[in-house]
GUZA-226039 format. One record per residue: residue number from 1; residue in one letter; x negated, y, z of N, C-alpha, C in turn. Coordinates in Angstrom, 1 decimal, decimal comma. Example, Ala and Ser with C-alpha at 12.3 -4.5 7.8 and 13.67 -1.06 7.14 Angstrom:
BEGIN
<pt n="1" res="A" n_c1="-13,2" n_c2="-5,7" n_c3="7,8" ca_c1="-12,3" ca_c2="-4,5" ca_c3="7,8" c_c1="-13,2" c_c2="-3,3" c_c3="7,8"/>
<pt n="2" res="S" n_c1="-12,8" n_c2="-2,2" n_c3="7,1" ca_c1="-13,7" ca_c2="-1,1" ca_c3="7,1" c_c1="-12,9" c_c2="0,0" c_c3="7,9"/>
END
This chain:
BEGIN
<pt n="1" res="M" n_c1="-1,1" n_c2="-1,0" n_c3="-0,2" ca_c1="0,0" ca_c2="-0,2" ca_c3="0,0" c_c1="-1,1" c_c2="1,2" c_c3="-0,1"/>
<pt n="2" res="K" n_c1="-0,4" n_c2="2,0" n_c3="-1,1" ca_c1="-1,3" ca_c2="3,3" ca_c3="-0,8" c_c1="-0,9" c_c2="4,3" c_c3="-0,1"/>
<pt n="3" res="T" n_c1="-2,1" n_c2="5,2" n_c3="0,6" ca_c1="-1,5" ca_c2="6,1" ca_c3="1,5" c_c1="-1,1" c_c2="7,3" c_c3="0,8"/>
<pt n="4" res="S" n_c1="-0,4" n_c2="8,5" n_c3="1,5" ca_c1="-0,3" ca_c2="9,7" ca_c3="0,9" c_c1="-1,7" c_c2="10,5" c_c3="0,6"/>
<pt n="5" res="S" n_c1="-2,7" n_c2="10,3" n_c3="1,5" ca_c1="-3,7" ca_c2="11,2" ca_c3="1,3" c_c1="-4,4" c_c2="10,5" c_c3="-0,1"/>
<pt n="6" res="S" n_c1="-4,6" n_c2="9,1" n_c3="-0,1" ca_c1="-5,3" ca_c2="8,9" ca_c3="-1,5" c_c1="-4,4" c_c2="9,3" c_c3="-2,9"/>
<pt n="7" res="K" n_c1="-3,6" n_c2="9,6" n_c3="-2,6" ca_c1="-2,3" ca_c2="9,9" ca_c3="-3,7" c_c1="-2,7" c_c2="11,5" c_c3="-4,2"/>
<pt n="8" res="K" n_c1="-2,8" n_c2="12,0" n_c3="-2,8" ca_c1="-3,4" ca_c2="13,4" ca_c3="-2,9" c_c1="-4,9" c_c2="13,9" c_c3="-3,8"/>
<pt n="9" res="G" n_c1="-5,5" n_c2="12,9" n_c3="-3,2" ca_c1="-6,9" ca_c2="12,9" ca_c3="-3,5" c_c1="-6,9" c_c2="12,3" c_c3="-5,1"/>
<pt n="10" res="K" n_c1="-6,1" n_c2="11,6" n_c3="-6,0" ca_c1="-6,1" ca_c2="11,2" ca_c3="-7,2" c_c1="-5,6" c_c2="12,4" c_c3="-7,6"/>
<pt n="11" res="R" n_c1="-4,3" n_c2="13,2" n_c3="-7,2" ca_c1="-3,8" ca_c2="14,3" ca_c3="-8,1" c_c1="-4,8" c_c2="15,2" c_c3="-7,9"/>
<pt n="12" res="L" n_c1="-5,8" n_c2="15,7" n_c3="-6,9" ca_c1="-6,6" ca_c2="16,7" ca_c3="-7,1" c_c1="-7,4" c_c2="16,6" c_c3="-7,8"/>
<pt n="13" res="L" n_c1="-8,0" n_c2="15,6" n_c3="-8,3" ca_c1="-9,2" ca_c2="14,9" ca_c3="-9,1" c_c1="-8,2" c_c2="15,4" c_c3="-10,7"/>
<pt n="14" res="V" n_c1="-7,0" n_c2="15,1" n_c3="-10,8" ca_c1="-6,6" ca_c2="15,3" ca_c3="-12,2" c_c1="-6,3" c_c2="16,6" c_c3="-12,3"/>
<pt n="15" res="D" n_c1="-6,0" n_c2="17,6" n_c3="-11,3" ca_c1="-5,5" ca_c2="18,8" ca_c3="-11,6" c_c1="-7,2" c_c2="19,4" c_c3="-11,8"/>
<pt n="16" res="I" n_c1="-8,2" n_c2="19,2" n_c3="-10,9" ca_c1="-9,7" ca_c2="19,8" ca_c3="-11,5" c_c1="-10,1" c_c2="19,2" c_c3="-12,8"/>
<pt n="17" res="S" n_c1="-9,8" n_c2="18,2" n_c3="-13,3" ca_c1="-9,8" ca_c2="17,7" ca_c3="-14,7" c_c1="-9,4" c_c2="18,9" c_c3="-15,6"/>
<pt n="18" res="I" n_c1="-8,2" n_c2="18,7" n_c3="-15,5" ca_c1="-6,9" ca_c2="19,9" ca_c3="-15,9" c_c1="-7,8" c_c2="21,1" c_c3="-16,4"/>
<pt n="19" res="I" n_c1="-8,0" n_c2="21,8" n_c3="-15,2" ca_c1="-8,5" ca_c2="23,2" ca_c3="-15,2" c_c1="-9,6" c_c2="23,0" c_c3="-15,7"/>
<pt n="20" res="G" n_c1="-10,7" n_c2="22,0" n_c3="-15,7" ca_c1="-12,1" ca_c2="21,8" ca_c3="-16,3" c_c1="-11,9" c_c2="21,7" c_c3="-17,6"/>
<pt n="21" res="A" n_c1="-11,1" n_c2="21,1" n_c3="-18,3" ca_c1="-10,4" ca_c2="20,8" ca_c3="-19,6" c_c1="-10,5" c_c2="22,0" c_c3="-20,2"/>
<pt n="22" res="M" n_c1="-9,4" n_c2="22,6" n_c3="-19,6" ca_c1="-9,0" ca_c2="24,2" ca_c3="-20,2" c_c1="-10,1" c_c2="25,0" c_c3="-20,5"/>
<pt n="23" res="T" n_c1="-11,0" n_c2="25,2" n_c3="-19,3" ca_c1="-12,0" ca_c2="26,3" ca_c3="-19,1" c_c1="-13,3" c_c2="25,7" c_c3="-20,1"/>
<pt n="24" res="M" n_c1="-13,5" n_c2="24,9" n_c3="-20,6" ca_c1="-14,4" ca_c2="24,1" ca_c3="-21,1" c_c1="-14,0" c_c2="24,3" c_c3="-22,7"/>
<pt n="25" res="S" n_c1="-12,7" n_c2="24,2" n_c3="-22,9" ca_c1="-12,4" ca_c2="24,1" ca_c3="-24,5" c_c1="-12,4" c_c2="25,7" c_c3="-24,8"/>
<pt n="26" res="V" n_c1="-11,8" n_c2="26,6" n_c3="-23,8" ca_c1="-12,1" ca_c2="28,0" ca_c3="-24,1" c_c1="-13,7" c_c2="28,2" c_c3="-24,5"/>
<pt n="27" res="A" n_c1="-14,5" n_c2="27,9" n_c3="-23,5" ca_c1="-15,9" ca_c2="28,3" ca_c3="-23,7" c_c1="-16,4" c_c2="27,5" c_c3="-25,0"/>
<pt n="28" res="L" n_c1="-15,9" n_c2="26,1" n_c3="-25,2" ca_c1="-16,5" ca_c2="25,9" ca_c3="-26,5" c_c1="-16,3" c_c2="26,5" c_c3="-27,9"/>
<pt n="29" res="L" n_c1="-14,6" n_c2="26,8" n_c3="-27,7" ca_c1="-14,2" ca_c2="27,5" ca_c3="-28,9" c_c1="-14,6" c_c2="28,9" c_c3="-29,3"/>
<pt n="30" res="K" n_c1="-15,1" n_c2="29,4" n_c3="-28,3" ca_c1="-15,3" ca_c2="31,2" ca_c3="-28,4" c_c1="-16,9" c_c2="31,3" c_c3="-28,4"/>
<pt n="31" res="S" n_c1="-17,7" n_c2="31,6" n_c3="-29,5" ca_c1="-18,8" ca_c2="31,5" ca_c3="-29,5" c_c1="-19,8" c_c2="32,8" c_c3="-28,7"/>
<pt n="32" res="D" n_c1="-18,8" n_c2="33,8" n_c3="-28,5" ca_c1="-19,6" ca_c2="35,1" ca_c3="-27,6" c_c1="-19,5" c_c2="34,3" c_c3="-26,1"/>
<pt n="33" res="I" n_c1="-18,8" n_c2="33,3" n_c3="-26,0" ca_c1="-18,6" ca_c2="32,8" ca_c3="-24,5" c_c1="-19,8" c_c2="32,1" c_c3="-24,4"/>
<pt n="34" res="R" n_c1="-20,2" n_c2="30,9" n_c3="-25,3" ca_c1="-21,2" ca_c2="30,2" ca_c3="-25,2" c_c1="-22,5" c_c2="30,8" c_c3="-25,4"/>
<pt n="35" res="E" n_c1="-22,5" n_c2="31,6" n_c3="-26,4" ca_c1="-24,0" ca_c2="32,8" ca_c3="-26,3" c_c1="-24,1" c_c2="33,5" c_c3="-24,7"/>
<pt n="36" res="G" n_c1="-23,0" n_c2="33,8" n_c3="-24,3" ca_c1="-23,1" ca_c2="34,3" ca_c3="-23,2" c_c1="-23,4" c_c2="33,5" c_c3="-21,8"/>
<pt n="37" res="I" n_c1="-23,3" n_c2="32,5" n_c3="-21,9" ca_c1="-23,1" ca_c2="31,2" ca_c3="-21,0" c_c1="-24,9" c_c2="31,0" c_c3="-21,1"/>
<pt n="38" res="L" n_c1="-25,3" n_c2="30,5" n_c3="-22,1" ca_c1="-26,6" ca_c2="30,4" ca_c3="-22,3" c_c1="-27,6" c_c2="31,5" c_c3="-22,3"/>
<pt n="39" res="E" n_c1="-27,3" n_c2="32,7" n_c3="-22,6" ca_c1="-28,2" ca_c2="34,0" ca_c3="-22,2" c_c1="-28,0" c_c2="34,5" c_c3="-21,0"/>
<pt n="40" res="R" n_c1="-27,0" n_c2="34,4" n_c3="-19,9" ca_c1="-27,0" ca_c2="34,7" ca_c3="-18,9" c_c1="-26,6" c_c2="34,0" c_c3="-17,6"/>
<pt n="41" res="G" n_c1="-26,2" n_c2="32,6" n_c3="-18,2" ca_c1="-25,8" ca_c2="31,7" ca_c3="-16,9" c_c1="-26,9" c_c2="31,2" c_c3="-16,4"/>
<pt n="42" res="S" n_c1="-26,8" n_c2="31,5" n_c3="-15,0" ca_c1="-27,5" ca_c2="31,1" ca_c3="-13,9" c_c1="-27,2" c_c2="31,4" c_c3="-12,0"/>
<pt n="43" res="L" n_c1="-27,7" n_c2="30,3" n_c3="-11,6" ca_c1="-26,9" ca_c2="30,1" ca_c3="-10,3" c_c1="-27,2" c_c2="31,8" c_c3="-9,8"/>
<pt n="44" res="D" n_c1="-28,2" n_c2="32,2" n_c3="-10,0" ca_c1="-28,2" ca_c2="33,6" ca_c3="-9,3" c_c1="-27,1" c_c2="34,6" c_c3="-10,0"/>
<pt n="45" res="N" n_c1="-26,6" n_c2="34,5" n_c3="-11,1" ca_c1="-26,1" ca_c2="35,3" ca_c3="-11,7" c_c1="-24,5" c_c2="34,9" c_c3="-11,0"/>
<pt n="46" res="I" n_c1="-24,5" n_c2="33,7" n_c3="-10,8" ca_c1="-23,1" ca_c2="33,1" ca_c3="-9,9" c_c1="-22,8" c_c2="33,7" c_c3="-8,5"/>
<pt n="47" res="I" n_c1="-24,4" n_c2="33,5" n_c3="-7,9" ca_c1="-24,4" ca_c2="34,2" ca_c3="-6,6" c_c1="-23,8" c_c2="35,5" c_c3="-6,6"/>
<pt n="48" res="E" n_c1="-24,3" n_c2="36,4" n_c3="-7,3" ca_c1="-23,8" ca_c2="37,7" ca_c3="-7,4" c_c1="-22,4" c_c2="38,0" c_c3="-7,7"/>
<pt n="49" res="N" n_c1="-21,9" n_c2="37,3" n_c3="-8,6" ca_c1="-20,5" ca_c2="37,3" ca_c3="-8,9" c_c1="-19,6" c_c2="37,3" c_c3="-7,5"/>
<pt n="50" res="F" n_c1="-20,1" n_c2="36,3" n_c3="-6,7" ca_c1="-19,6" ca_c2="36,3" ca_c3="-5,6" c_c1="-19,6" c_c2="37,2" c_c3="-4,5"/>
<pt n="51" res="K" n_c1="-20,7" n_c2="38,1" n_c3="-4,7" ca_c1="-21,2" ca_c2="39,0" ca_c3="-3,7" c_c1="-20,5" c_c2="40,3" c_c3="-4,1"/>
<pt n="52" res="D" n_c1="-20,3" n_c2="40,5" n_c3="-5,3" ca_c1="-19,5" ca_c2="41,9" ca_c3="-5,7" c_c1="-18,3" c_c2="41,5" c_c3="-6,6"/>
<pt n="53" res="P" n_c1="-17,3" n_c2="40,7" n_c3="-6,4" ca_c1="-16,6" ca_c2="40,0" ca_c3="-7,8" c_c1="-15,9" c_c2="41,2" c_c3="-8,5"/>
<pt n="54" res="Y" n_c1="-15,2" n_c2="42,1" n_c3="-8,0" ca_c1="-14,7" ca_c2="43,4" ca_c3="-8,5" c_c1="-15,6" c_c2="44,3" c_c3="-9,6"/>
<pt n="55" res="N" n_c1="-16,9" n_c2="44,4" n_c3="-9,3" ca_c1="-17,6" ca_c2="45,0" ca_c3="-10,2" c_c1="-18,5" c_c2="44,4" c_c3="-11,0"/>
<pt n="56" res="K" n_c1="-18,4" n_c2="42,8" n_c3="-11,1" ca_c1="-18,4" ca_c2="41,9" ca_c3="-11,8" c_c1="-17,7" c_c2="41,8" c_c3="-12,6"/>
<pt n="57" res="A" n_c1="-16,5" n_c2="41,9" n_c3="-12,3" ca_c1="-15,2" ca_c2="41,8" ca_c3="-13,1" c_c1="-15,3" c_c2="42,9" c_c3="-14,0"/>
<pt n="58" res="K" n_c1="-15,2" n_c2="44,1" n_c3="-13,5" ca_c1="-15,4" ca_c2="45,2" ca_c3="-14,3" c_c1="-16,6" c_c2="45,2" c_c3="-15,5"/>
<pt n="59" res="E" n_c1="-17,5" n_c2="44,9" n_c3="-15,0" ca_c1="-18,7" ca_c2="44,5" ca_c3="-16,1" c_c1="-18,4" c_c2="43,4" c_c3="-17,1"/>
<pt n="60" res="G" n_c1="-18,0" n_c2="42,3" n_c3="-16,9" ca_c1="-17,4" ca_c2="41,5" ca_c3="-18,0" c_c1="-16,5" c_c2="42,3" c_c3="-18,8"/>
<pt n="61" res="A" n_c1="-15,4" n_c2="43,0" n_c3="-18,5" ca_c1="-14,5" ca_c2="43,4" ca_c3="-19,2" c_c1="-15,1" c_c2="44,1" c_c3="-20,4"/>
<pt n="62" res="R" n_c1="-16,1" n_c2="45,0" n_c3="-19,9" ca_c1="-16,9" ca_c2="46,2" ca_c3="-20,9" c_c1="-17,3" c_c2="45,2" c_c3="-22,1"/>
<pt n="63" res="I" n_c1="-18,0" n_c2="43,9" n_c3="-21,6" ca_c1="-18,6" ca_c2="43,4" ca_c3="-22,7" c_c1="-17,6" c_c2="42,1" c_c3="-23,6"/>
<pt n="64" res="D" n_c1="-16,3" n_c2="42,1" n_c3="-23,3" ca_c1="-15,6" ca_c2="41,6" ca_c3="-23,8" c_c1="-14,9" c_c2="42,1" c_c3="-25,2"/>
<pt n="65" res="D" n_c1="-15,1" n_c2="41,5" n_c3="-26,2" ca_c1="-14,7" ca_c2="42,1" ca_c3="-27,4" c_c1="-13,8" c_c2="41,3" c_c3="-28,4"/>
<pt n="66" res="D" n_c1="-12,8" n_c2="40,5" n_c3="-27,4" ca_c1="-11,4" ca_c2="39,7" ca_c3="-28,1" c_c1="-10,5" c_c2="39,9" c_c3="-27,0"/>
<pt n="67" res="S" n_c1="-10,1" n_c2="40,6" n_c3="-26,7" ca_c1="-8,9" ca_c2="40,7" ca_c3="-25,5" c_c1="-7,6" c_c2="40,1" c_c3="-26,1"/>
<pt n="68" res="F" n_c1="-7,4" n_c2="39,8" n_c3="-27,2" ca_c1="-6,2" ca_c2="39,2" ca_c3="-27,5" c_c1="-6,3" c_c2="37,7" c_c3="-26,9"/>
<pt n="69" res="I" n_c1="-7,4" n_c2="37,0" n_c3="-27,3" ca_c1="-7,6" ca_c2="35,9" ca_c3="-26,6" c_c1="-7,7" c_c2="35,8" c_c3="-25,2"/>
<pt n="70" res="L" n_c1="-8,4" n_c2="36,8" n_c3="-24,9" ca_c1="-8,6" ca_c2="36,5" ca_c3="-22,8" c_c1="-6,9" c_c2="37,0" c_c3="-22,6"/>
<pt n="71" res="N" n_c1="-6,4" n_c2="38,1" n_c3="-22,7" ca_c1="-5,3" ca_c2="38,3" ca_c3="-22,3" c_c1="-4,2" c_c2="37,4" c_c3="-22,5"/>
<pt n="72" res="Y" n_c1="-3,8" n_c2="36,9" n_c3="-24,0" ca_c1="-2,8" ca_c2="36,1" ca_c3="-24,3" c_c1="-3,1" c_c2="34,6" c_c3="-24,6"/>
<pt n="73" res="V" n_c1="-4,3" n_c2="34,2" n_c3="-24,2" ca_c1="-4,4" ca_c2="32,7" ca_c3="-24,2" c_c1="-5,3" c_c2="32,4" c_c3="-23,2"/>
<pt n="74" res="A" n_c1="-6,2" n_c2="32,6" n_c3="-23,1" ca_c1="-7,5" ca_c2="32,1" ca_c3="-21,9" c_c1="-7,0" c_c2="32,4" c_c3="-20,4"/>
<pt n="75" res="H" n_c1="-6,7" n_c2="33,7" n_c3="-20,1" ca_c1="-5,8" ca_c2="33,8" ca_c3="-18,7" c_c1="-4,7" c_c2="32,9" c_c3="-18,8"/>
<pt n="76" res="P" n_c1="-3,5" n_c2="33,2" n_c3="-19,6" ca_c1="-2,4" ca_c2="32,4" ca_c3="-19,1" c_c1="-2,6" c_c2="30,8" c_c3="-19,0"/>
<pt n="77" res="L" n_c1="-3,6" n_c2="30,3" n_c3="-19,8" ca_c1="-3,9" ca_c2="28,8" ca_c3="-19,4" c_c1="-4,8" c_c2="28,9" c_c3="-18,3"/>
<pt n="78" res="S" n_c1="-5,6" n_c2="29,6" n_c3="-17,8" ca_c1="-6,0" ca_c2="29,2" ca_c3="-16,6" c_c1="-5,1" c_c2="29,7" c_c3="-15,6"/>
<pt n="79" res="Y" n_c1="-4,5" n_c2="30,6" n_c3="-15,4" ca_c1="-3,5" ca_c2="30,8" ca_c3="-14,4" c_c1="-2,2" c_c2="29,5" c_c3="-14,2"/>
<pt n="80" res="T" n_c1="-2,1" n_c2="28,9" n_c3="-15,2" ca_c1="-1,2" ca_c2="27,9" ca_c3="-15,2" c_c1="-2,0" c_c2="26,6" c_c3="-14,8"/>
<pt n="81" res="G" n_c1="-3,4" n_c2="26,5" n_c3="-15,0" ca_c1="-4,0" ca_c2="25,6" ca_c3="-14,2" c_c1="-4,2" c_c2="25,8" c_c3="-12,8"/>
<pt n="82" res="M" n_c1="-4,3" n_c2="27,0" n_c3="-12,7" ca_c1="-4,2" ca_c2="27,5" ca_c3="-10,7" c_c1="-2,7" c_c2="26,9" c_c3="-10,5"/>
<pt n="83" res="G" n_c1="-1,7" n_c2="27,6" n_c3="-11,1" ca_c1="-0,8" ca_c2="26,9" ca_c3="-10,6" c_c1="-0,4" c_c2="25,4" c_c3="-10,6"/>
<pt n="84" res="L" n_c1="-0,8" n_c2="24,8" n_c3="-11,3" ca_c1="-0,8" ca_c2="23,1" ca_c3="-11,1" c_c1="-1,5" c_c2="22,8" c_c3="-10,1"/>
<pt n="85" res="Y" n_c1="-2,4" n_c2="23,3" n_c3="-9,8" ca_c1="-3,3" ca_c2="22,7" ca_c3="-8,5" c_c1="-2,6" c_c2="23,3" c_c3="-7,0"/>
END
């Protein structure tokens, strides 16, 4: 007999997989995101993002050159994924 916690654990893994798949699909489809990850992707940048998320988000928005995809595709998908979680 399966316990409630094992079902929650499996569901959590499914949710993480869905969110990860959506995030990776956007990153793989958009060349500017791929290039940005390769050029600026580092653990130090991730730590900096958590130290000052508001200003880092503003900085990232200035770099963005495709607001339609972000505002009408990527963000709704990511919010949907977080809602599933």
